[in-house]
C-alpha positions in Angstrom: -0.3 0.0 -0.2 1.0 3.7 -0.6 0.8 6.4 1.5 -3.0 8.1 1.5 -4.3 4.7 0.1 -7.6 4.3 1.5 -7.9 0.5 3.4 -11.5 -1.0 2.4 -13.2 -2.5 5.4 -16.6 -3.5 6.0 -16.8 -0.8 8.4 -16.9 2.4 9.0 -17.5 3.1 5.5 -14.8 6.2 4.3 -15.6 9.7 4.4 -14.0 11.5 1.9 -14.4 15.3 1.8 -13.3 17.2 -1.8 -11.5 20.7 -0.7 -9.3 23.1 -2.5 -5.5 23.6 -0.5 -4.9 26.7 0.7 -1.5 27.4 1.7 1.3 25.5 2.6 3.1 21.7 1.0 1.0 18.8 1.6 1.1 15.0 0.3 -0.9 12.0 0.6 -0.7 10.3 4.0 0.2 13.8 5.7 -2.2 15.1 8.4 -4.0 18.0 7.0 -6.1 20.6 8.8 -8.4 23.5 7.8 -7.8 27.5 7.6 -10.2 29.7 8.6 -12.0 29.9 5.0 -12.1 25.9 5.0 -9.3 24.9 2.7 -7.1 22.5 3.3 -3.6 23.1 4.7 -0.8 21.5 6.4 -1.5 20.1 10.0 1.1 21.4 12.5 1.7 20.0 16.2 0.0 23.3 17.2 -3.0 22.6 14.8 -6.4 22.2 16.9 -9.2 20.1 15.5 -10.5 18.8 12.8 -8.1 16.9 11.4 -8.2 14.2 8.7 -5.5 12.5 6.7 -5.2 14.0 3.1 -5.6 10.7 0.1 -4.0 10.2 -2.6 -7.4 11.0 -4.5 -7.9 14.2 -6.4 -10.5 16.1 -8.2 -10.2 19.1 -11.1 -12.3 21.3 -12.1 -12.0 24.4 -14.3 -8.3 25.5 -12.2 -8.7 24.1 -9.1 -7.9 20.9 -8.2 -9.6 19.4 -4.8 -7.9 17.2 -2.3 -9.9 14.0 -0.8 -8.9 14.4 2.9 -10.3 11.1 5.1 -11.9 12.3 7.9 -13.3 8.5 8.5 -12.0 5.5 7.6 -9.0 3.5 7.8 -6.0 4.8 6.1 -2.4 4.7 5.2 0.3 6.9 6.7 3.6 6.7 7.9 5.1 7.0 11.4 7.1 9.9 12.7 8.4 8.1 16.0 7.4 4.9 17.9 3.7 4.1 18.4 1.5 1.1 20.1 -0.9 -0.4 19.4 -4.6 1.2 19.7 -2.9 5.1 21.0 -4.1 8.0 19.7 -2.4 9.5 17.0 -1.5 13.3 15.9 0.5 15.3 13.2 4.2 15.2 14.0 5.8 18.8 14.5 7.3 19.4 11.0 6.5 15.8 9.3 3.1 15.8 8.9 3.5 12.0 9.9 1.6 11.0 13.0 2.6 10.7 16.3 1.3 9.2 19.6 -0.5 11.5 21.3 0.5 11.8 25.5 -2.9 11.5 27.2 -0.9 12.5 30.3 -3.3 14.9 33.0 -2.2 16.2 35.6 -5.3 16.8 38.8 -5.4 20.4 37.6 -5.0 20.2 33.5 -2.6 22.9 32.0 -4.1 24.5 28.9 -1.5 22.6 27.1 -2.7 19.3 28.5 -6.3 20.2 27.5 -5.5 21.3 24.1 -3.9 18.0 23.4 -7.2 16.0 22.7 -7.6 18.6 20.0 -4.7 17.2 18.0 -5.9 14.3 17.9 -6.4 12.7 13.9 -7.1 8.9 15.1 -6.1 5.9 16.4 -3.2 3.9 15.2 -4.5 0.4 14.2 -1.3 -1.7 12.8 1.7 -1.4 10.6 1.4 -2.7 7.6 2.1 -6.3 7.1 1.1 -7.0 10.7 -1.7 -10.0 11.5 -4.9 -7.7 12.2 -4.8 -9.8 15.5 -1.6 -9.2 16.6 -0.7 -5.6 16.0 3.1 -4.2 16.7 4.5 -1.1 18.0 5.2 1.0 14.9 8.5 2.6 14.5 9.8 5.6 13.0 9.2 5.1 9.2 6.8 2.5 9.0 3.6 2.9 6.6 1.1 2.5 9.5 -3.1 2.0 9.5 -4.7 4.7 11.2 -8.4 4.7 11.9 -9.1 8.5 11.3 -12.2 10.2 13.5 -11.8 7.4 15.9 -14.9 9.0 17.4 -12.7 12.3 17.8 -13.8 14.5 14.9 
């Protein structure tokens, strides 16, 4: 499978939206967000929800290219670091790969801890090639299957 490929399963049915691009460089498999005009932009470690993962699908209408963004479903992305099975993931600071979210919250949560949950793009399911019943820890650079949305978008 390649970055941005949709992984077909019986459920959930993938939800793909097509949106024109705002500023910045994006590629299939990248975590993306939306600017104040609703255009697709690269997500950063600071970008808050909603998020999606860019598919390899596009539509061209006239002079405008519309990019397919997976908002719900299973899609291939790139691990930016080690990720344990079933952990929530967000955009890595510079590469737009997925990295594990820190869900540690103190008894008196800080603003940063509260905002961390608004950075979630989905849940790590398994590495490409893993048996579906025995997922393993992903390493930096692995192709990984992400359940986008996972109840968060």
